[in-house]
Residue, then its C-alpha position, 0 to 999 in steps of 0.5 A: m499500500t502506497v501512502a500519500p505524502p503529507r500535504p505541505p502546509r498552506a501558505s498564509p494568505y497575503m494582500w498586494e497593494r500598489v505603493r501609493s503616496k497618501h501624503y497629500w490628504e493625510v499630511t498636507v491637507q490635514r496638518h498644514f492647509t490654511p483657509q485659503l488653500w482649502m478654498e483653492d483646492f476644495r472651493m469651500s472652507k473646512e467648516t463648510f466641508q465638514k457640514v457637507c460630511d455630516i449631512i451625507g456621510p452616512f450615505v457615502g461611508p464604506q458598506t462592505v468589510c474587506h481585508r484592507p482598511p476602507v477609505p475614510t468617509e471624509k476622504r471619500i467626499a474630499i476626493a469627489i469635491y476635489k474632482l468636481a472643483s478641478c476637473a482633473e482626470y480620474r488618474l490624477v485624482a488617484q495619484a494625488f490621494g493615494v488611491s486607485k482610479a476605480t476608488v475615485h470613480r466610486c467616490v465621485y458617484a457615491t458623493c454626487r448621489a448623496i448630495k442630490s438625494e439628501m441636500m437638493r430639496e433643502y438647498v434648491k427650492l422655489p421661494d414661497a409667496r412671501e419671499a418671492q414678493a420680497i425679492a420682486e420688491l427689491n427688484y422693483s426698487q432698483h429696476y422699476v419692473p414689478q413683480v419679477y422675482a427670478a430669472l431664467d436662462g440655460t447654459h451648455v455643459p461639455i461632455l464626452p458624448p456616446a458613439d451612438g447618437y453623437t450628433d444629437y449632443v453637438n451644439r451650434k458651436g460644434w462641441p458636445s454638451i448637455i443643457l442646464q436650465a436654472l432659475v436664479d434669484n437676485k442673490g445668485l441662488i439657483r431656485d430651480l434646475y432642469v439638466g440633461s437635454p442634448g446640446v442640439a435642443h433649442d432652449a424653448a424645447v428644453f423649457c417646455t419639457s421642464n417642470l418649471f413649464r409643466f406645473p406652473e401651479r407650483h410657482p409662488q402665487a401673489p397677483k397684483d393689480i397693475g393698471g387694471v390687469q392682474v399681474p402674477l409673480l413673474i420670471a424674467g427670460d431672454p428672447a429664447y423663451p416664449l412670452l407667457p403671463w408668468l414668463m416676461k421677456g422684452f419687446s422684439g423687433s426693429n422699430l421699438s420706441e424709446d420706452e420699449l427700449l428702456f423697458n428692455e434694458h431694465l429688464s435685462r438688468i434683472r435677467v443678467k443675474v443668472e449669467h453672473a450665477f453661471g459664471c460663478l458656478k463654472s469658475k468654482w466647479r470646473v468640471l462644468s466648464k471643461r470636458s470631463d472623463i465622467h460618463h455622459s449618463f452621469m453628468p446630470t447628477v454631477v451638474a445637479a450636485c454642483c448646483v447644490l454645492h453652489n447654493l451651500c457656498a453662497k449661503e455661507k458667503q464663499m462665492p468667487v467674484p464673477l469673471s469678466a469676459a477678458n479674464r475668463p480662463t482660455d480653456e472654457l468653451e464658447q457658449p453657443p448663440r441664443q436662438p429667438c423663440q418664434g412662438q404664437p402670440d399670447d394676448v394675456a402675456d402681451g397684456v401683462r407686459n403692456a401693463l408693466e411697460h406703462l407702469h415702468i414709464r410712469v415711475h421713470q418719468d417721476 
């Protein structure tokens, strides 16, 4: 009888991990970062960053047990915010934080989803009637146009488009994008957003598919009698949008009177605040101004998360100064031109605009 030799003892399991430097986060940031460096790298103060961690930390932390120590929750959120602020490639963010590209990917996705689900209702919401009236009164005292509480506009966000349907995302400037439609108040806060439409879409078509258009009953309601016309609380828009009883835009045409031109000018001064908000948003969160390696299907969630962080930083008074055209970064893609909306005339909307113009004339003459 042949006896089998005894089996050799089983080798102890071991883990292999690529050597990576974790010095940036664990030493440089934690021990040596000044408030200015926090603002430069993460676009917010350390206290605001901690506030974000307190809100979304339970939804971003490690969920499974593994042999290696998990990436701490604060580091996961820091990785995502650094990515949004810098638009660096996954590879470069991984090198900076001493993790793998897959870890960066998971951190970005988990953090953006948590910001959208846990913070958006609190930080991006329409004003109630009382707040909207207060904003409208302030706009009226400055620009002589009553009942306007917010401004509406759109901006294109560059993406890496899918191979199938590439042309649907190419805008009029020839680069692929998705459209962010935002409603902005007098303080530059985003009060409503709709994002994800392909860059080829017209602004009016995007507007007509948004909840802002589909559910006008959700808007703040506080009508006011002006010259015998019931004027609701209004949103200021540019010529790309249709004229509606609650969406006001300037007069169009080549033979406008001086009063109409003056009305257009004052309405534009209210509307320009949304353009300033877009400038602050994109200068703070560079992932929205440069083409990113984030998958196109997830970019709407990324945009929404950046809008939430924009409002959070604005409320914490940590906003950058809007950049002028001469000082904008040279790598920022040029926005496509706005195309006027050629919609059917609305008699009610025309009556509202005429009432506003007549009041504007009387107040301006006084």
